C-alpha positions in Angstrom: 116.6 86.3 81.7 114.6 89.4 82.3 113.4 89.5 78.7 112.5 85.8 78.8 110.3 86.4 81.9 108.7 89.5 80.4 107.9 87.5 77.2 106.4 84.6 79.2 104.2 87.0 81.3 103.0 88.8 78.2 102.2 85.5 76.5 100.3 84.3 79.5 98.3 87.5 79.8 97.3 87.3 76.1 96.3 83.6 76.3 94.6 83.6 79.7 93.5 87.2 80.5 91.8 86.0 83.6 95.0 84.4 85.0 96.2 87.6 86.7 92.8 88.1 88.4 93.1 84.5 89.8 96.6 85.1 90.9 95.6 88.3 92.7 92.8 86.6 94.6 95.2 83.7 95.5 97.8 86.2 96.9 95.0 87.9 98.8 94.0 84.6 100.4 97.5 83.6 101.2 98.2 86.9 102.9 95.0 86.5 104.9 96.2 83.1 106.1 99.6 84.7 107.0 97.8 87.4 109.0 95.8 84.8 110.9 98.9 82.8 111.7 100.8 85.8 112.9 97.9 86.9 115.1 97.7 83.5 116.6 101.4 83.2 117.3 101.7 86.8 118.6 98.6 87.2 120.7 97.5 83.8 121.8 100.4 81.4 122.1 103.0 84.3 122.5 105.7 82.7 120.3 106.8 86.1 118.9 107.8 87.9 122.1 111.5 87.3 121.6 111.3 88.3 118.0 109.7 91.6 119.0 112.4 92.3 121.6 115.3 91.5 119.2 113.9 93.7 116.4 113.2 96.6 118.7 116.7 96.4 120.1 118.1 96.3 116.5 116.1 99.2 115.3 116.9 101.3 118.4 120.6 100.5 118.4 121.7 103.8 117.0 118.9 105.9 118.4 119.7 109.6 118.9 117.9 113.0 118.8 118.6 113.7 115.1 117.3 110.2 114.1 114.3 110.8 116.3 113.4 113.9 114.2 114.0 112.0 110.9 111.8 109.2 112.0 109.0 111.5 113.1 109.0 113.1 109.6 109.0 109.7 108.0 106.1 108.4 110.1 104.1 111.5 109.2 104.1 110.2 105.6 102.0 107.3 106.7 99.6 109.2 108.8 95.9 109.6 108.0 96.1 113.5 107.7 98.9 113.2 105.2 97.6 110.5 102.8 94.1 111.9 103.4 95.1 115.3 102.0 97.2 113.7 99.3 94.4 111.4 98.2 92.0 114.4 97.9 94.5 116.1 95.5 94.9 112.9 93.5 91.1 112.3 93.3 90.6 115.8 92.1 93.1 115.2 89.4 91.5 111.9 88.4 88.0 113.5 88.4 89.3 116.3 86.2 90.5 113.7 83.6 87.3 111.7 84.2 89.2 108.6 85.4 86.3 107.4 87.5 87.3 103.8 87.7 90.8 104.7 89.0 89.3 107.2 91.5 86.9 104.6 92.8 89.6 102.0 93.2 91.8 104.3 95.1 89.0 105.5 97.3 87.7 102.0 98.1 91.2 100.7 98.8 92.0 103.6 101.2 88.7 103.8 103.0 88.3 100.1 103.2 91.8 99.6 104.5 91.2 102.2 107.2 87.9 100.6 108.2 89.3 97.1 108.3 92.2 98.4 110.4 89.8 100.0 112.9 87.8 96.7 113.2 90.9 94.6 113.6 92.4 96.8 116.3 89.1 96.6 118.3 89.0 92.8 117.7 92.5 92.1 119.1 92.7 95.1 121.6 96.5 94.8 122.0 98.0 97.6 124.1 100.9 99.6 122.6 104.5 99.1 123.8 105.4 100.9 127.0 109.2 101.1 126.8 110.1 104.6 125.5 108.0 107.5 124.3 109.4 109.5 121.5 105.9 110.4 120.4 102.5 109.8 122.0 99.9 107.7 120.3 96.5 106.5 121.5 94.4 103.5 120.5 95.2 99.8 120.1 98.4 98.5 118.6 97.6 95.4 116.5 97.8 95.7 113.5 99.7 98.9 112.8 97.4 101.4 111.0 100.4 103.2 109.5 101.8 100.0 108.0 98.4 98.6 106.8 96.8 101.7 105.3 100.1 103.0 103.9 100.4 99.7 102.0 96.8 100.0 100.8 97.1 103.6 99.7 100.6 103.8 98.2 100.3 100.2 96.9 97.2 101.0 94.9 98.6 104.3 93.8 101.7 102.5 92.5 99.6 99.9 90.7 97.5 102.6 89.0 100.6 104.5 87.9 102.1 101.2 86.6 99.1 100.8 84.2 100.3 103.9 82.4 103.9 102.7 82.1 104.7 100.4 79.2 108.3 99.6 80.3 108.5 96.5 82.6 111.8 97.9 83.9 110.3 101.1 85.1 107.3 99.2 86.5 109.8 97.1 88.5 111.6 100.2 89.7 108.3 101.8 90.7 107.2 98.8 92.8 110.5 98.3 94.5 110.7 102.0 95.4 107.2 101.9 96.8 107.9 98.8 98.8 111.0 100.3 100.3 109.1 103.5 101.2 106.4 101.5 102.9 108.9 99.4 104.8 110.7 102.6 106.1 107.4 103.9 107.4 106.9 100.6 109.3 110.4 100.8 110.7 109.7 104.4 111.9 106.8 103.1 113.9 109.0 100.5 115.7 111.7 103.1 116.3 109.4 105.6 117.8 108.1 103.0 120.2 104.5 103.1 119.2 104.3 99.6 117.7 105.8 96.2 118.2 107.5 94.7 115.0 104.7 92.1 114.9 102.1 94.9 114.7 103.9 96.2 111.7 104.1 92.8 110.0 100.5 92.2 110.7 99.7 95.5 109.2 101.6 94.5 106.0 99.8 91.2 105.9 96.3 92.6 106.4 97.1 95.5 104.0 98.3 93.1 101.3 95.2 91.0 101.7 92.9 94.0 101.1 95.2 95.6 98.4 95.4 92.5 96.2 91.7 91.9 96.7 91.0 95.4 95.4 93.4 95.1 92.5 91.8 91.7 91.6 88.4 93.3 91.6 89.6 96.2 89.5 91.2 93.8 87.0 88.0 91.7 86.9 85.8 94.8 86.3 88.1 95.9 83.5 88.1 92.4 81.9 84.3 92.2 82.2 83.8 95.5 80.4 86.3 94.7 77.7 84.7 91.3 76.7 
């Protein structure tokens, strides 16, 4: 079954090279609609309050001091100082090998994601949870910056790495591992009490919108220069 799917995808890519670009833009549009719906249900008609309470209770069920420390370390991996420093190292490496297109894509996706998150937070001005305080955070809550920008940064990084991998199996493993990593960062934000679950989901939706938009632009640019 896997080989059949791989063959079909390869055939489609050869016959309609612009198909993946269209799919990317469609996914971006779909995730934007999902974000808008989630924002409406969460902040305006308040249909997600019970969902938030249930998920928080589930995530905090086994809360203890040791787990607090683990979650603090995990959440650091989604912080601006961490992926900011990591991105500088990666960009230096890309510049050394003259990979200007990849460097531009990563920079635009990261900085654009951060700017969009800032604008969205100040548009919706949702206060952070006030239930328990494992760590202290300032600023607005919706959507989660850790969830949104981590998805943009690590998602684009995974995509760029996948372009250098010929094996579909290893590409799949790369994307699944990256997705799990990003989800764990989101869970850490809920556990630490600095975000509602809907903040995290909104961060993923908004981040996916921007990520797939950037990937689609990158594919379009490459297709344009190769024709």
